[in-house]
PDB file of N, H, CA, C and O in Angstrom:
ATOM      1  N   UNK A   1     -48.220  81.616-154.056  1.00  0.00           N
ATOM      2  CA  UNK A   1     -49.440  82.036-154.659  1.00  0.00           C
ATOM      3  C   UNK A   1     -49.608  83.478-154.271  1.00  0.00           C
ATOM      4  O   UNK A   1     -49.400  83.868-153.123  1.00  0.00           O
ATOM      5  N   UNK A   2     -49.993  84.265-155.262  1.00  0.00           N
ATOM      6  H   UNK A   2     -50.162  83.948-156.196  1.00  0.00           H
ATOM      7  CA  UNK A   2     -50.162  85.649-154.953  1.00  0.00           C
ATOM      8  C   UNK A   2     -51.456  85.848-154.186  1.00  0.00           C
ATOM      9  O   UNK A   2     -52.276  84.960-153.952  1.00  0.00           O
ATOM     10  N   UNK A   3     -51.542  87.140-153.818  1.00  0.00           N
ATOM     11  H   UNK A   3     -50.876  87.861-154.008  1.00  0.00           H
ATOM     12  CA  UNK A   3     -52.846  87.390-153.028  1.00  0.00           C
ATOM     13  C   UNK A   3     -54.086  87.487-154.044  1.00  0.00           C
ATOM     14  O   UNK A   3     -55.223  87.278-153.619  1.00  0.00           O
ATOM     15  N   UNK A   4     -53.866  87.790-155.329  1.00  0.00           N
ATOM     16  H   UNK A   4     -52.943  87.960-155.674  1.00  0.00           H
ATOM     17  CA  UNK A   4     -54.882  87.804-156.262  1.00  0.00           C
ATOM     18  C   UNK A   4     -55.482  86.371-156.577  1.00  0.00           C
ATOM     19  O   UNK A   4     -56.679  86.156-156.771  1.00  0.00           O
ATOM     20  N   UNK A   5     -54.467  85.421-156.599  1.00  0.00           N
ATOM     21  H   UNK A   5     -53.495  85.596-156.442  1.00  0.00           H
ATOM     22  CA  UNK A   5     -54.735  83.943-156.953  1.00  0.00           C
ATOM     23  C   UNK A   5     -55.457  83.440-155.676  1.00  0.00           C
ATOM     24  O   UNK A   5     -56.480  82.758-155.735  1.00  0.00           O
ATOM     25  N   UNK A   6     -54.884  83.804-154.557  1.00  0.00           N
ATOM     26  H   UNK A   6     -54.053  84.358-154.508  1.00  0.00           H
ATOM     27  CA  UNK A   6     -55.769  83.399-153.362  1.00  0.00           C
ATOM     28  C   UNK A   6     -57.116  83.729-153.279  1.00  0.00           C
ATOM     29  O   UNK A   6     -57.967  82.880-153.010  1.00  0.00           O
ATOM     30  N   UNK A   7     -57.411  85.058-153.517  1.00  0.00           N
ATOM     31  H   UNK A   7     -56.720  85.747-153.735  1.00  0.00           H
ATOM     32  CA  UNK A   7     -58.759  85.486-153.471  1.00  0.00           C
ATOM     33  C   UNK A   7     -59.567  84.657-154.630  1.00  0.00           C
ATOM     34  O   UNK A   7     -60.730  84.297-154.452  1.00  0.00           O
ATOM     35  N   UNK A   8     -58.909  84.413-155.723  1.00  0.00           N
ATOM     36  H   UNK A   8     -57.964  84.706-155.868  1.00  0.00           H
ATOM     37  CA  UNK A   8     -59.655  83.626-156.727  1.00  0.00           C
ATOM     38  C   UNK A   8     -60.037  82.125-156.228  1.00  0.00           C
ATOM     39  O   UNK A   8     -61.151  81.653-156.456  1.00  0.00           O
ATOM     40  N   UNK A   9     -59.089  81.463-155.576  1.00  0.00           N
ATOM     41  H   UNK A   9     -58.185  81.847-155.392  1.00  0.00           H
ATOM     42  CA  UNK A   9     -59.324  80.213-155.018  1.00  0.00           C
ATOM     43  C   UNK A   9     -60.397  80.215-153.986  1.00  0.00           C
ATOM     44  O   UNK A   9     -61.300  79.379-153.987  1.00  0.00           O
ATOM     45  N   UNK A  10     -60.269  81.299-152.985  1.00  0.00           N
ATOM     46  H   UNK A  10     -59.535  81.978-152.984  1.00  0.00           H
ATOM     47  CA  UNK A  10     -61.230  81.336-152.047  1.00  0.00           C
ATOM     48  C   UNK A  10     -62.741  81.517-152.638  1.00  0.00           C
ATOM     49  O   UNK A  10     -63.692  80.862-152.212  1.00  0.00           O
ATOM     50  N   UNK A  11     -62.833  82.424-153.602  1.00  0.00           N
ATOM     51  H   UNK A  11     -62.061  82.956-153.949  1.00  0.00           H
ATOM     52  CA  UNK A  11     -64.101  82.655-154.264  1.00  0.00           C
ATOM     53  C   UNK A  11     -64.653  81.430-154.836  1.00  0.00           C
ATOM     54  O   UNK A  11     -65.808  81.064-154.618  1.00  0.00           O
ATOM     55  N   UNK A  12     -63.722  80.723-155.658  1.00  0.00           N
ATOM     56  H   UNK A  12     -62.784  81.020-155.835  1.00  0.00           H
ATOM     57  CA  UNK A  12     -64.213  79.284-156.286  1.00  0.00           C
ATOM     58  C   UNK A  12     -64.589  78.379-155.255  1.00  0.00           C
ATOM     59  O   UNK A  12     -65.568  77.654-155.441  1.00  0.00           O
ATOM     60  N   UNK A  13     -63.889  78.317-154.105  1.00  0.00           N
ATOM     61  H   UNK A  13     -63.095  78.906-153.955  1.00  0.00           H
ATOM     62  CA  UNK A  13     -64.424  77.408-152.894  1.00  0.00           C
ATOM     63  C   UNK A  13     -65.701  77.725-152.518  1.00  0.00           C
ATOM     64  O   UNK A  13     -66.548  76.849-152.343  1.00  0.00           O
ATOM     65  N   UNK A  14     -65.958  79.089-152.352  1.00  0.00           N
ATOM     66  H   UNK A  14     -65.270  79.801-152.494  1.00  0.00           H
ATOM     67  CA  UNK A  14     -67.273  79.577-151.966  1.00  0.00           C
ATOM     68  C   UNK A  14     -68.364  79.092-152.939  1.00  0.00           C
ATOM     69  O   UNK A  14     -69.377  78.539-152.510  1.00  0.00           O
ATOM     70  N   UNK A  15     -68.151  79.303-154.254  1.00  0.00           N
ATOM     71  H   UNK A  15     -67.329  79.752-154.602  1.00  0.00           H
ATOM     72  CA  UNK A  15     -69.035  78.903-155.252  1.00  0.00           C
ATOM     73  C   UNK A  15     -69.261  77.380-155.258  1.00  0.00           C
ATOM     74  O   UNK A  15     -70.402  76.926-155.332  1.00  0.00           O
ATOM     75  N   UNK A  16     -68.290  76.677-155.189  1.00  0.00           N
ATOM     76  H   UNK A  16     -67.363  77.046-155.129  1.00  0.00           H
ATOM     77  CA  UNK A  16     -68.559  75.074-155.052  1.00  0.00           C
ATOM     78  C   UNK A  16     -69.224  74.634-153.948  1.00  0.00           C
ATOM     79  O   UNK A  16     -70.027  73.702-154.000  1.00  0.00           O
ATOM     80  N   UNK A  17     -68.915  75.320-152.803  1.00  0.00           N
ATOM     81  H   UNK A  17     -68.263  76.077-152.761  1.00  0.00           H
ATOM     82  CA  UNK A  17     -69.581  74.952-151.476  1.00  0.00           C
ATOM     83  C   UNK A  17     -71.065  75.164-151.757  1.00  0.00           C
ATOM     84  O   UNK A  17     -71.863  74.275-151.457  1.00  0.00           O
ATOM     85  N   UNK A  18     -71.481  76.336-152.336  1.00  0.00           N
ATOM     86  H   UNK A  18     -70.833  77.058-152.579  1.00  0.00           H
ATOM     87  CA  UNK A  18     -72.811  76.724-152.544  1.00  0.00           C
ATOM     88  C   UNK A  18     -73.518  75.853-153.523  1.00  0.00           C
ATOM     89  O   UNK A  18     -74.700  75.539-153.388  1.00  0.00           O
ATOM     90  N   UNK A  19     -72.729  75.454-154.559  1.00  0.00           N
ATOM     91  H   UNK A  19     -71.768  75.709-154.669  1.00  0.00           H
ATOM     92  CA  UNK A  19     -73.382  74.419-155.588  1.00  0.00           C
ATOM     93  C   UNK A  19     -73.647  73.066-154.912  1.00  0.00           C
ATOM     94  O   UNK A  19     -74.708  72.466-155.086  1.00  0.00           O
ATOM     95  N   UNK A  20     -72.734  72.637-154.197  1.00  0.00           N
ATOM     96  H   UNK A  20     -71.872  73.124-154.055  1.00  0.00           H
ATOM     97  CA  UNK A  20     -72.928  71.383-153.372  1.00  0.00           C
ATOM     98  C   UNK A  20     -74.170  71.405-152.521  1.00  0.00           C
ATOM     99  O   UNK A  20     -74.993  70.490-152.543  1.00  0.00           O
ATOM    100  N   UNK A  21     -74.270  72.409-151.822  1.00  0.00           N
ATOM    101  H   UNK A  21     -73.602  73.153-151.805  1.00  0.00           H
ATOM    102  CA  UNK A  21     -75.499  72.560-150.944  1.00  0.00           C
ATOM    103  C   UNK A  21     -76.852  72.623-151.645  1.00  0.00           C
ATOM    104  O   UNK A  21     -77.867  72.018-151.302  1.00  0.00           O
ATOM    105  N   UNK A  22     -76.687  73.560-152.821  1.00  0.00           N
ATOM    106  H   UNK A  22     -75.862  74.051-153.100  1.00  0.00           H
ATOM    107  CA  UNK A  22     -78.031  73.588-153.721  1.00  0.00           C
ATOM    108  C   UNK A  22     -78.351  72.168-154.307  1.00  0.00           C
ATOM    109  O   UNK A  22     -79.488  71.696-154.319  1.00  0.00           O
ATOM    110  N   UNK A  23     -77.315  71.577-154.758  1.00  0.00           N
ATOM    111  H   UNK A  23     -76.391  71.960-154.748  1.00  0.00           H
ATOM    112  CA  UNK A  23     -77.632  70.260-155.561  1.00  0.00           C
ATOM    113  C   UNK A  23     -78.196  69.230-154.431  1.00  0.00           C
ATOM    114  O   UNK A  23     -79.241  68.605-154.613  1.00  0.00           O
ATOM    115  N   UNK A  24     -77.450  69.113-153.306  1.00  0.00           N
ATOM    116  H   UNK A  24     -76.601  69.620-153.158  1.00  0.00           H
ATOM    117  CA  UNK A  24     -77.940  68.188-152.372  1.00  0.00           C
ATOM    118  C   UNK A  24     -79.280  68.477-151.862  1.00  0.00           C
ATOM    119  O   UNK A  24     -80.073  67.553-151.684  1.00  0.00           O
ATOM    120  N   UNK A  25     -79.602  69.742-151.604  1.00  0.00           N
ATOM    121  H   UNK A  25     -78.957  70.492-151.749  1.00  0.00           H
ATOM    122  CA  UNK A  25     -81.017  70.021-151.236  1.00  0.00           C
ATOM    123  C   UNK A  25     -82.093  69.753-152.372  1.00  0.00           C
ATOM    124  O   UNK A  25     -83.169  69.211-152.121  1.00  0.00           O
ATOM    125  N   UNK A  26     -81.761  70.126-153.497  1.00  0.00           N
ATOM    126  H   UNK A  26     -80.887  70.566-153.700  1.00  0.00           H
ATOM    127  CA  UNK A  26     -82.712  69.853-154.710  1.00  0.00           C
ATOM    128  C   UNK A  26     -82.787  68.420-154.885  1.00  0.00           C
ATOM    129  O   UNK A  26     -83.923  67.986-155.072  1.00  0.00           O
ATOM    130  N   UNK A  27     -81.785  67.539-154.867  1.00  0.00           N
ATOM    131  H   UNK A  27     -80.862  67.891-154.715  1.00  0.00           H
ATOM    132  CA  UNK A  27     -81.908  66.069-154.922  1.00  0.00           C
ATOM    133  C   UNK A  27     -82.874  65.508-153.848  1.00  0.00           C
ATOM    134  O   UNK A  27     -83.693  64.635-154.135  1.00  0.00           O
ATOM    135  N   UNK A  28     -82.766  66.002-152.669  1.00  0.00           N
ATOM    136  H   UNK A  28     -82.100  66.711-152.435  1.00  0.00           H
ATOM    137  CA  UNK A  28     -83.635  65.413-151.525  1.00  0.00           C
ATOM    138  C   UNK A  28     -85.190  65.914-151.698  1.00  0.00           C
ATOM    139  O   UNK A  28     -86.108  65.425-151.040  1.00  0.00           O
ATOM    140  N   UNK A  29     -85.362  66.957-152.676  1.00  0.00           N
ATOM    141  H   UNK A  29     -84.616  67.354-153.211  1.00  0.00           H
ATOM    142  CA  UNK A  29     -86.793  67.566-152.768  1.00  0.00           C
ATOM    143  C   UNK A  29     -87.285  66.860-154.061  1.00  0.00           C
ATOM    144  O   UNK A  29     -88.505  66.697-154.079  1.00  0.00           O
ATOM    145  N   UNK A  30     -86.730  66.485-154.953  1.00  0.00           N
ATOM    146  H   UNK A  30     -85.739  66.618-154.939  1.00  0.00           H
ATOM    147  CA  UNK A  30     -87.120  65.981-156.238  1.00  0.00           C
ATOM    148  C   UNK A  30     -87.957  64.625-155.991  1.00  0.00           C
ATOM    149  O   UNK A  30     -87.556  63.817-155.153  1.00  0.00           O
ATOM    150  N   UNK A  31     -89.054  64.407-156.689  1.00  0.00           N
ATOM    151  H   UNK A  31     -89.381  65.063-157.370  1.00  0.00           H
ATOM    152  CA  UNK A  31     -89.765  63.122-156.648  1.00  0.00           C
ATOM    153  C   UNK A  31     -89.452  62.221-157.801  1.00  0.00           C
ATOM    154  O   UNK A  31     -89.715  61.019-157.774  1.00  0.00           O
ATOM    155  N   UNK A  32     -88.817  62.896-158.938  1.00  0.00           N
ATOM    156  H   UNK A  32     -88.603  63.872-158.960  1.00  0.00           H
ATOM    157  CA  UNK A  32     -88.487  62.145-160.019  1.00  0.00           C
ATOM    158  C   UNK A  32     -87.002  61.501-159.991  1.00  0.00           C
ATOM    159  O   UNK A  32     -85.958  62.145-160.094  1.00  0.00           O
ATOM    160  N   UNK A  33     -87.107  60.231-159.846  1.00  0.00           N
ATOM    161  H   UNK A  33     -87.955  59.708-159.763  1.00  0.00           H
ATOM    162  CA  UNK A  33     -85.822  59.454-159.389  1.00  0.00           C
ATOM    163  C   UNK A  33     -84.773  59.878-160.403  1.00  0.00           C
ATOM    164  O   UNK A  33     -83.660  60.224-160.008  1.00  0.00           O
ATOM    165  N   UNK A  34     -85.081  59.866-161.689  1.00  0.00           N
ATOM    166  H   UNK A  34     -85.985  59.585-162.010  1.00  0.00           H
ATOM    167  CA  UNK A  34     -84.017  60.231-162.594  1.00  0.00           C
ATOM    168  C   UNK A  34     -83.362  61.541-162.507  1.00  0.00           C
ATOM    169  O   UNK A  34     -82.176  61.679-162.803  1.00  0.00           O
ATOM    170  N   UNK A  35     -84.130  62.538-162.094  1.00  0.00           N
ATOM    171  H   UNK A  35     -85.094  62.425-161.853  1.00  0.00           H
ATOM    172  CA  UNK A  35     -83.695  63.930-161.897  1.00  0.00           C
ATOM    173  C   UNK A  35     -82.992  63.962-160.564  1.00  0.00           C
ATOM    174  O   UNK A  35     -81.971  64.640-160.450  1.00  0.00           O
ATOM    175  N   UNK A  36     -83.438  63.319-159.615  1.00  0.00           N
ATOM    176  H   UNK A  36     -84.268  62.768-159.707  1.00  0.00           H
ATOM    177  CA  UNK A  36     -82.816  63.204-158.278  1.00  0.00           C
ATOM    178  C   UNK A  36     -81.297  62.617-158.461  1.00  0.00           C
ATOM    179  O   UNK A  36     -80.348  63.203-157.940  1.00  0.00           O
ATOM    180  N   UNK A  37     -81.141  61.525-159.169  1.00  0.00           N
ATOM    181  H   UNK A  37     -81.912  61.049-159.592  1.00  0.00           H
ATOM    182  CA  UNK A  37     -80.244  60.916-159.453  1.00  0.00           C
ATOM    183  C   UNK A  37     -79.037  61.821-160.128  1.00  0.00           C
ATOM    184  O   UNK A  37     -77.838  61.739-159.859  1.00  0.00           O
ATOM    185  N   UNK A  38     -79.616  62.628-160.995  1.00  0.00           N
ATOM    186  H   UNK A  38     -80.589  62.695-161.213  1.00  0.00           H
ATOM    187  CA  UNK A  38     -78.734  63.538-161.764  1.00  0.00           C
ATOM    188  C   UNK A  38     -78.166  64.661-160.935  1.00  0.00           C
ATOM    189  O   UNK A  38     -77.054  65.159-161.112  1.00  0.00           O
ATOM    190  N   UNK A  39     -79.088  65.031-159.958  1.00  0.00           N
ATOM    191  H   UNK A  39     -79.991  64.626-159.813  1.00  0.00           H
ATOM    192  CA  UNK A  39     -78.562  66.059-159.075  1.00  0.00           C
ATOM    193  C   UNK A  39     -77.612  65.651-158.148  1.00  0.00           C
ATOM    194  O   UNK A  39     -76.786  66.431-157.674  1.00  0.00           O
ATOM    195  N   UNK A  40     -77.698  64.202-157.795  1.00  0.00           N
ATOM    196  H   UNK A  40     -78.369  63.568-158.180  1.00  0.00           H
ATOM    197  CA  UNK A  40     -76.688  63.672-156.855  1.00  0.00           C
ATOM    198  C   UNK A  40     -75.417  63.578-157.537  1.00  0.00           C
ATOM    199  O   UNK A  40     -74.385  63.748-156.889  1.00  0.00           O
ATOM    200  N   UNK A  41     -75.376  63.307-158.863  1.00  0.00           N
ATOM    201  H   UNK A  41     -76.214  63.169-159.390  1.00  0.00           H
ATOM    202  CA  UNK A  41     -74.157  63.221-159.688  1.00  0.00           C
ATOM    203  C   UNK A  41     -73.563  64.544-159.785  1.00  0.00           C
ATOM    204  O   UNK A  41     -72.335  64.639-159.776  1.00  0.00           O
ATOM    205  N   UNK A  42     -74.333  65.625-159.881  1.00  0.00           N
ATOM    206  H   UNK A  42     -75.330  65.548-159.888  1.00  0.00           H
ATOM    207  CA  UNK A  42     -73.738  67.071-159.952  1.00  0.00           C
ATOM    208  C   UNK A  42     -73.304  67.323-158.570  1.00  0.00           C
ATOM    209  O   UNK A  42     -72.319  68.057-158.487  1.00  0.00           O
ATOM    210  N   UNK A  43     -73.765  66.923-157.541  1.00  0.00           N
ATOM    211  H   UNK A  43     -74.565  66.326-157.608  1.00  0.00           H
ATOM    212  CA  UNK A  43     -73.294  67.124-156.126  1.00  0.00           C
ATOM    213  C   UNK A  43     -71.973  66.573-155.950  1.00  0.00           C
ATOM    214  O   UNK A  43     -71.117  67.230-155.356  1.00  0.00           O
ATOM    215  N   UNK A  44     -71.723  65.399-156.423  1.00  0.00           N
ATOM    216  H   UNK A  44     -72.418  64.866-156.906  1.00  0.00           H
ATOM    217  CA  UNK A  44     -70.541  64.642-156.467  1.00  0.00           C
ATOM    218  C   UNK A  44     -69.339  65.402-157.294  1.00  0.00           C
ATOM    219  O   UNK A  44     -68.186  65.528-156.881  1.00  0.00           O
ATOM    220  N   UNK A  45     -69.830  65.862-158.497  1.00  0.00           N
ATOM    221  H   UNK A  45     -70.767  65.760-158.832  1.00  0.00           H
ATOM    222  CA  UNK A  45     -68.953  66.659-159.267  1.00  0.00           C
ATOM    223  C   UNK A  45     -68.473  68.043-158.540  1.00  0.00           C
ATOM    224  O   UNK A  45     -67.310  68.434-158.637  1.00  0.00           O
ATOM    225  N   UNK A  46     -69.372  68.677-157.876  1.00  0.00           N
ATOM    226  H   UNK A  46     -70.316  68.360-157.797  1.00  0.00           H
ATOM    227  CA  UNK A  46     -69.131  69.860-157.290  1.00  0.00           C
ATOM    228  C   UNK A  46     -68.207  69.637-155.960  1.00  0.00           C
ATOM    229  O   UNK A  46     -67.426  70.490-155.538  1.00  0.00           O
ATOM    230  N   UNK A  47     -68.406  68.437-155.405  1.00  0.00           N
ATOM    231  H   UNK A  47     -69.041  67.744-155.748  1.00  0.00           H
ATOM    232  CA  UNK A  47     -67.511  68.059-154.340  1.00  0.00           C
ATOM    233  C   UNK A  47     -65.993  67.855-154.795  1.00  0.00           C
ATOM    234  O   UNK A  47     -65.028  68.299-154.174  1.00  0.00           O
ATOM    235  N   UNK A  48     -65.932  67.078-156.031  1.00  0.00           N
ATOM    236  H   UNK A  48     -66.716  66.717-156.535  1.00  0.00           H
ATOM    237  CA  UNK A  48     -64.699  66.862-156.511  1.00  0.00           C
ATOM    238  C   UNK A  48     -63.873  68.207-156.885  1.00  0.00           C
ATOM    239  O   UNK A  48     -62.682  68.378-156.626  1.00  0.00           O
ATOM    240  N   UNK A  49     -64.759  69.166-157.567  1.00  0.00           N
ATOM    241  H   UNK A  49     -65.727  69.027-157.777  1.00  0.00           H
ATOM    242  CA  UNK A  49     -64.183  70.324-157.705  1.00  0.00           C
ATOM    243  C   UNK A  49     -63.782  71.270-156.616  1.00  0.00           C
ATOM    244  O   UNK A  49     -62.827  72.033-156.761  1.00  0.00           O
ATOM    245  N   UNK A  50     -64.536  71.224-155.483  1.00  0.00           N
ATOM    246  H   UNK A  50     -65.312  70.605-155.365  1.00  0.00           H
ATOM    247  CA  UNK A  50     -64.255  71.818-154.255  1.00  0.00           C
ATOM    248  C   UNK A  50     -63.036  71.241-153.784  1.00  0.00           C
ATOM    249  O   UNK A  50     -62.163  72.034-153.432  1.00  0.00           O
ATOM    250  N   UNK A  51     -62.800  69.985-153.708  1.00  0.00           N
ATOM    251  H   UNK A  51     -63.509  69.341-153.995  1.00  0.00           H
ATOM    252  CA  UNK A  51     -61.600  69.258-153.228  1.00  0.00           C
ATOM    253  C   UNK A  51     -60.333  69.651-154.018  1.00  0.00           C
ATOM    254  O   UNK A  51     -59.259  69.860-153.454  1.00  0.00           O
ATOM    255  N   UNK A  52     -60.518  69.743-155.386  1.00  0.00           N
ATOM    256  H   UNK A  52     -61.391  69.573-155.844  1.00  0.00           H
ATOM    257  CA  UNK A  52     -59.310  70.200-156.316  1.00  0.00           C
ATOM    258  C   UNK A  52     -58.918  71.605-155.879  1.00  0.00           C
ATOM    259  O   UNK A  52     -57.753  71.905-155.619  1.00  0.00           O
ATOM    260  N   UNK A  53     -59.960  72.467-155.809  1.00  0.00           N
ATOM    261  H   UNK A  53     -60.906  72.223-156.020  1.00  0.00           H
ATOM    262  CA  UNK A  53     -59.444  73.820-155.284  1.00  0.00           C
ATOM    263  C   UNK A  53     -58.863  73.972-154.041  1.00  0.00           C
ATOM    264  O   UNK A  53     -57.948  74.756-153.789  1.00  0.00           O
ATOM    265  N   UNK A  54     -59.491  73.087-153.129  1.00  0.00           N
ATOM    266  H   UNK A  54     -60.234  72.449-153.334  1.00  0.00           H
ATOM    267  CA  UNK A  54     -58.820  73.110-151.772  1.00  0.00           C
ATOM    268  C   UNK A  54     -57.366  72.545-151.814  1.00  0.00           C
ATOM    269  O   UNK A  54     -56.509  72.983-151.046  1.00  0.00           O
ATOM    270  N   UNK A  55     -57.111  71.597-152.695  1.00  0.00           N
ATOM    271  H   UNK A  55     -57.807  71.241-153.319  1.00  0.00           H
ATOM    272  CA  UNK A  55     -55.745  71.263-152.738  1.00  0.00           C
ATOM    273  C   UNK A  55     -54.827  72.117-153.261  1.00  0.00           C
ATOM    274  O   UNK A  55     -53.624  71.860-153.220  1.00  0.00           O
ATOM    275  N   UNK A  56     -55.346  73.289-153.839  1.00  0.00           N
ATOM    276  H   UNK A  56     -56.324  73.499-153.873  1.00  0.00           H
ATOM    277  CA  UNK A  56     -54.353  74.208-154.328  1.00  0.00           C
ATOM    278  C   UNK A  56     -53.779  75.124-153.140  1.00  0.00           C
ATOM    279  O   UNK A  56     -52.728  75.758-153.236  1.00  0.00           O
ATOM    280  N   UNK A  57     -54.585  75.111-152.040  1.00  0.00           N
ATOM    281  H   UNK A  57     -55.439  74.597-151.962  1.00  0.00           H
ATOM    282  CA  UNK A  57     -54.144  75.838-150.864  1.00  0.00           C
ATOM    283  C   UNK A  57     -52.879  75.345-150.078  1.00  0.00           C
ATOM    284  O   UNK A  57     -52.497  75.955-149.079  1.00  0.00           O
TER     285      UNK A  57
END
């Protein structure tokens, strides 16, 4: 992996980590059950994406 590719993967990992944190926090704050469930699903999706990027290293 080139240095530029490594920087891209590290950047993507940071973004996915941020999105996981945001969606988890938002899901815990929402009172609407459907919206909270949707945010939980988004958190799971970002966790999957994080793990895929991590697997590239």
